[in-house]
FIROMI-142440 format. One record per residue (C-alpha): x, y, z; residue in one letter. Coordinates in steps of 0.001 Angstrom, whole numbers, padded with zeros to 6 digits, always signed. Layout:
N
XYZA;...
END
This chain:
493
+065424+148701+111996M;+064116+146530+109153S;+061145+148885+108613D;+063497+151832+108107L;+065763+149818+105807L;+062740+148864+103732G;+062201+152474+102633L;+063719+153489+099317N;+065221+156974+099071A;+062100+158688+097711V;+059938+157108+100425A;+062497+157957+103111A;+062509+161624+102052R;+058719+161733+102309E;+058812+160107+105757A;+061458+162571+106914L;+059469+165550+105672D;+056371+164272+107468K;+058530+163744+110575K;+057383+160128+110711A;+061068+159253+111145I;+064162+161265+111993S;+067446+161459+110117A;+069258+160256+113244V;+066992+157181+113431E;+067504+156427+109740L;+071261+156883+109948T;+071488+154749+113074T;+069630+151974+111253A;+072056+152073+108341Y;+075108+152142+110586L;+073726+149047+112302G;+073103+147462+108913A;+076688+148139+107859A;+077946+146411+110988E;+075532+143492+110524A;+076804+142886+106994T;+080478+143554+107753A;+081336+140115+106362G;+080675+141471+102870L;+083675+143803+103302N;+081936+146532+101321N;+083013+149325+103695Y;+086661+150183+104260V;+085841+152928+106786A;+082601+153496+108675L;+082360+157116+109905T;+079654+156654+112537A;+080236+159765+114668D;+080509+161971+111597H;+077331+160454+110144A;+075299+160955+113314L;+076452+164571+113582A;+075416+165211+109972M;+072059+163518+110618A;+071417+165686+113665A;+072012+168794+111530E;+069605+167393+108936S;+066898+167019+111576D;+067381+170674+112516K;+067004+171809+108898R;+063908+169628+108420I;+062358+171128+111563A;+063129+174628+110249A;+061569+173870+106856G;+064919+174214+105101A;+065436+170648+103912A;+067619+169955+100896G;+066895+167510+098096L;+068714+164653+099868L;+068125+165834+103418E;+068825+163101+105932G;+069511+160322+103420L;+072453+158018+104328P;+075027+157734+101532I;+078087+155529+101125G;+081043+156973+099200V;+083387+155021+096964K;+086930+155342+098316D;+088006+157008+095070L;+086334+160270+096165F;+088373+162616+098343C;+086523+163483+101531T;+087867+166305+103689K;+089355+165096+106948G;+088462+161453+106211I;+090875+158833+104895S;+090742+158494+101094S;+092991+155775+099716T;+091588+154575+096355A;+091923+151183+098124C;+095674+151220+097478S;+098523+150657+099907N;+100353+153571+098337I;+097713+156002+099673L;+096987+154390+103035K;+096894+157100+105662G;+096167+159898+103168F;+093602+162334+104598V;+092598+165015+102070P;+092355+168657+103166P;+089591+169176+100572Y;+086272+167661+099437E;+085510+166376+095962S;+082964+168474+094086T;+080508+165583+093746V;+080471+164733+097453T;+080356+168436+098356A;+077213+168657+096224N;+075690+165716+098089L;+076396+167205+101513W;+075085+170606+100373A;+071843+168832+099426A;+071591+167387+102946G;+073035+163920+102386G;+074578+162049+105320V;+077932+160321+104839M;+078022+156791+106251L;+081605+155959+105293G;+083971+154952+102507K;+083228+151966+100295L;+085528+149289+098931N;+086643+149309+095289C;+089324+147913+093023D;+092654+149662+093556E;+092601+152930+091594F;+089363+151612+090022A;+091271+148978+088027M;+089279+145775+087955G;+086002+144064+087121S;+085369+142168+090346G;+086533+144302+093286N;+089222+141694+093915E;+092155+144080+093460N;+091589+146116+096640S;+094289+146540+099269A;+091503+145878+101813F;+090602+142522+100291G;+087680+141700+098000P;+084187+143035+098532A;+081522+140334+098371V;+078182+140262+096570N;+075230+139830+098976P;+073614+137524+096394W;+074539+133850+096529Q;+074111+131082+093992G;+072836+127608+094756K;+076287+126526+095939D;+076529+129379+098524K;+079994+130317+097254V;+080945+133988+097669D;+080431+135924+094451L;+082115+139085+093197V;+079942+142228+093292P;+081534+143461+090066G;+084079+146211+089768G;+085509+148578+090215S;+082653+150052+092292S;+081827+146703+093867G;+081601+147972+097433G;+079034+150570+096397S;+076818+148082+094554A;+077147+145522+097348S;+076233+148050+100055A;+073094+149268+098260V;+071984+145697+097498A;+072642+144592+101101A;+070802+147649+102476R;+073858+148861+104338S;+073698+152108+102319A;+070546+153776+101056L;+072451+155478+098220L;+076051+155240+097054A;+078497+156925+094716T;+080625+155145+092152G;+082836+155918+089191T;+082664+154415+085720D;+085736+154277+083454T;+084779+151242+081373G;+081637+149961+083086G;+082520+150223+086766S;+079036+151412+087747I;+076820+149553+085294R;+078496+146147+085584Q;+078412+145995+089431P;+074825+147283+089382A;+073845+144396+087100A;+075722+141840+089219F;+074077+143065+092446C;+070536+143705+091215G;+070524+147483+091700V;+070285+150546+089448V;+073522+152227+088319G;+073978+155258+086073L;+077060+156410+084194K;+076256+160000+083209P;+077547+161677+080069T;+081265+162462+080301Y;+081494+165934+081830G;+078081+165869+083533R;+079601+165303+087002C;+082818+167021+088028S;+085943+164866+088273R;+087611+167328+090654W;+088635+165573+093862G;+088184+162073+092428I;+091386+160041+092271V;+092136+159748+088554A;+092414+156486+086630F;+091905+157471+082957A;+090987+161132+082725S;+089207+161050+079356S;+087002+158138+080475L;+086305+158534+084228D;+082836+159693+085251Q;+081066+159691+088617A;+077553+158307+089021G;+075069+156876+091553P;+073898+153456+092771F;+070341+153141+094048T;+067588+150607+094628R;+065133+152210+092203T;+065191+154344+089059V;+063361+157177+090856A;+065985+157128+093636D;+068684+157309+090965N;+067166+160395+089352A;+066904+161999+092784L;+070572+161665+093744I;+071791+162346+090217M;+070009+165695+090289T;+072138+166647+093299A;+075418+165152+092022M;+075575+166932+088672A;+076956+170450+088341S;+079233+172612+086270H;+082597+173021+087980D;+085170+175616+086975A;+087830+173476+088692K;+087287+170705+086099D;+088113+171802+082542S;+086015+168935+081136T;+082910+169868+083136S;+079915+170775+080983T;+077729+173861+081178Q;+074895+172005+079417T;+071794+172424+081631P;+070556+169353+083478L;+067151+168100+082358Q;+064271+167317+084720D;+065447+163836+085612L;+062971+163229+088423I;+060000+164031+086205G;+061343+161933+083339A;+061109+158649+085272V;+057346+158348+084846G;+057048+159767+081339D;+056968+156393+079590G;+058337+155494+076165V;+055292+155892+073929K;+056499+157211+070583G;+060186+156671+071366M;+062428+154798+068950K;+064714+152282+070665I;+067667+150831+068792G;+068787+147217+069163V;+072441+146956+068054P;+073066+143622+066369K;+076762+143613+067333E;+075843+143127+071009Y;+074628+139604+070236G;+078113+138200+070770M;+079366+134635+070835D;+079795+133227+074315G;+076926+135179+075876M;+074939+133357+078516D;+071667+132174+076954S;+069730+133648+079878E;+071230+137064+079088V;+069973+136740+075505V;+066517+135768+076737T;+066362+138786+079057L;+067484+141108+076249W;+064655+139812+074047E;+062227+140212+076944Q;+063368+143792+077451G;+062639+144550+073820Q;+059142+143093+074220A;+058500+145184+077335W;+059412+148386+075521L;+057381+147444+072459R;+054355+146735+074663D;+054815+150142+076312A;+054506+151915+072965G;+058110+152205+071782A;+059227+151360+068276E;+062124+148874+068195L;+064624+149393+065369I;+067609+147227+064469D;+070795+149280+064241V;+074446+148542+063525S;+077522+149663+065447L;+080174+148019+063255P;+083226+149130+065220H;+081932+147758+068533T;+084187+144700+068230K;+087232+146970+068449Y;+086077+148788+071583A;+087638+146494+074180L;+091151+146361+072635P;+091077+150126+072042A;+090007+150723+075640Y;+092793+148540+077037Y;+095314+150687+075195I;+093854+154114+075989I;+092949+153514+079638A;+096340+152074+080706P;+098136+154829+078784A;+096265+157503+080733E;+096719+155550+083964A;+100477+155355+083512S;+100571+159150+083293S;+098131+159784+086153N;+099797+157357+088535L;+103263+158810+087952A;+102464+161284+090746R;+102657+158540+093386Y;+106393+158626+093951D;+106784+158662+097735G;+107781+162331+097812V;+104662+164381+098504R;+102084+162087+100115Y;+101237+158475+100769G;+103649+155597+101253M;+107410+156048+101141R;+109958+153235+101168V;+113384+154706+101845D;+116384+153704+099743A;+119956+154905+099229E;+119153+156839+096050T;+116180+158860+094781L;+115571+156420+091938D;+115780+153569+094400G;+113159+155217+096602M;+110847+155654+093616Y;+111211+152008+092630E;+110842+150607+096133A;+107837+152792+096942T;+105934+151987+093778R;+106768+148278+093939A;+105483+148037+097507A;+102553+150433+097101G;+100919+149296+093868F;+099127+145977+093511G;+099673+143527+090684E;+096845+144729+088437E;+097867+148373+088782V;+101470+147500+087980Q;+100299+145524+084940R;+098321+148471+083579R;+101111+150969+084243I;+103500+148749+082283M;+101050+148358+079390I;+100391+152099+079343G;+104044+153055+079462T;+104778+150628+076625Y;+102081+151951+074261V;+103217+155534+074888L;+106901+154802+074362S;+108921+155938+071369A;+108362+153657+068417G;+105044+152298+069716Y;+102945+155456+070226Y;+101778+155584+066578D;+101301+151833+066291A;+099156+151490+069425Y;+097977+154643+071214Y;+097355+156819+068161L;+095620+153967+066336K;+093415+153269+069362A;+092369+156926+069449Q;+091404+156729+065764K;+089321+153624+066498V;+087706+155496+069371R;+086589+158193+066965R;+085077+155555+064660L;+083180+154034+067587I;+081755+157436+068485K;+080817+157934+064841G;+078812+154702+064904D;+076806+155956+067870F;+076324+159400+066308D;+074862+157791+063206E;+072586+155470+065199A;+071209+158358+067248F;+070087+160107+064087Q;+067297+157527+063879T;+066754+156301+067462V;+066316+157945+070872D;+068128+155296+072930A;+069727+151859+072642L;+068865+148703+074554L;+071627+146151+075216T;+072576+143560+077826P;+074538+144992+080734A;+076904+142041+081175T;+077625+138809+079268P;+076868+136692+082367S;+075756+136858+085984A;+078187+137360+088876A;+080949+134768+089170F;+082694+133290+092246P;+085394+135264+094038V;+088813+134108+092858G;+087666+132335+089701R;+089021+134891+087211K;+091571+136822+089274I;+094558+135079+087636D;+093181+135482+084111D;+093238+139202+083297P;+092062+138814+079695V;+088944+136897+080758T;+088370+139521+083443N;+088577+142293+080842F;+085751+140630+078865L;+083284+141374+081678N;+083159+144955+080388D;+082508+144106+076737V;+079016+145696+076736F;+079869+148747+078834T;+083209+149996+077453V;+081873+151479+074166P;+079816+154104+076007A;+082904+155358+077854N;+084923+155633+074643L;+082096+157663+073097A;+081356+159691+076260G;+077722+158570+076330L;+075366+158120+079291P;+074297+154597+080208G;+072140+153021+082889I;+071869+149444+084153A;+068520+148226+085478V;+067799+144831+087079P;+065558+142844+084754G;+065415+139305+086092G;+067336+136432+087608V;+069106+133347+086302T;+068008+129801+087021S;+070454+129952+089936D;+068671+132999+091349G;+071324+135582+090425L;+070374+139026+089091P;+070788+140043+085449L;+070641+143588+084151G;+069636+145464+081023L;+071585+148481+079779Q;+070153+151590+078136V;+072487+153963+076274L;+071534+157477+075203G;+072619+160601+073399R;+075156+162874+075113P;+073542+164915+077908F;+070178+163197+077426D;+070016+161354+080734E;+066268+162103+080843A;+065597+159662+077987S;+067540+156978+079867L;+065343+157456+082919Y;+062205+157265+080754R;+063274+153914+079317V;+064683+152617+082607A;+061455+153479+084415G;+059436+151382+081979V;+061849+148450+082213L;+061775+148596+085994E;+057997+148586+086110Q;+057691+145774+083559A;+060340+143610+085221A;+058817+144012+088676G;+062162+143014+090193F;+061379+142405+093864K;+063842+139661+094823M;+066390+140429+097518T;+069793+138872+098260P;+070411+136255+100919A;+072957+138326+102845R;+070982+141474+103556M;+070590+143687+106605A;+067253+143246+108326G;+067158+139650+107110G;+070839+138880+106586A;+071860+135272+106296A;
END
């Protein structure tokens, strides 16, 4: 089993094509890995029979010479994606038992490309959180451990996805990123995570958090694996009015193109007070790696960056309060009966939503209310436009930006759960890209003195994911990140 789990996605595809392994063998290995690492709580539903049936069909297509791009590759799916005939709950009590009669566009694309669905992965409830501690199924756990062996958060909201890829209980995984929910967990777990440009991947069939910010993306072990699955995920979708028709670049080919002649911006505003010194050191090292590879490093300024986090925590809750109004106990999901209709609404939502979701609904409803809309929501939208303007100006002179991915390494489970403001600060480096609709990728670059992974973030122009993969490929090669977590399948502690 460990030999199969040691293959990255690109290598696994080659082995499958050569018939050195079968899709059923590979899937069986990953199902066993998921069971072996069950203590990490990164899966909320393992669909073994469904996975093996899909793998058997993949083996038939491979034998017939009709293999798809992802043929036979085992994939874990964040529980925010609707999967036809399989429970999809957004890790919320209010949707427990909901089985969609339809498939999200992104996952449909993956299955059309031959991917094999392993199961549904843990996440923060309705994607609201930075540590995967707000799930109705309990917290997911990072397979990495510090010197004290205390359980660490895998990041959020897509913590289950990052944890599963790092622990080798999923070869590939899907996530969503509203304010950093792919890039931050990727950095915490030592894997690669991409947030594509807003509109690059369809949002149809993904449970909505904040509609103008949400974007689906992949988690992988390597940059090349990431380009592979991203090529299958992206598509124009007439069912999503925000879906782009901009053609997808050659992402797979871009990974090895290098950065010679590229101009990489280093935004001074990302050198914030309170950053871990080891994060600063890695950021400086990343700049040196790119310079040595032939890139020109240029200092740039994004003056409105400091307003990104407060603007985000007005806009995102406002959109959430509207999106989550649909969960009323009438059409689907939980219902708590009461004597009156209003009473049923109140009882259902009080019992179904967790504390963090209730907090954000209340904030969002407040900033949208009469007398406060102009003072908060409208002002935040104006700030958002200024933030985008900063990026637009920077990209007139540079091809991409290099920043830290997170202000620190992963922290212990439970340490920040009762301090929402401190929790919000985990996304300080990732939120601006969502407000501006830009693509961003997190790549593991090194480890702390305690042996915990740290990531670098690359941000790019809209719909220029290829440049991100060029830069990320160089960083990956220079970093030579080969360390693995303590709690890993095939060698799990």
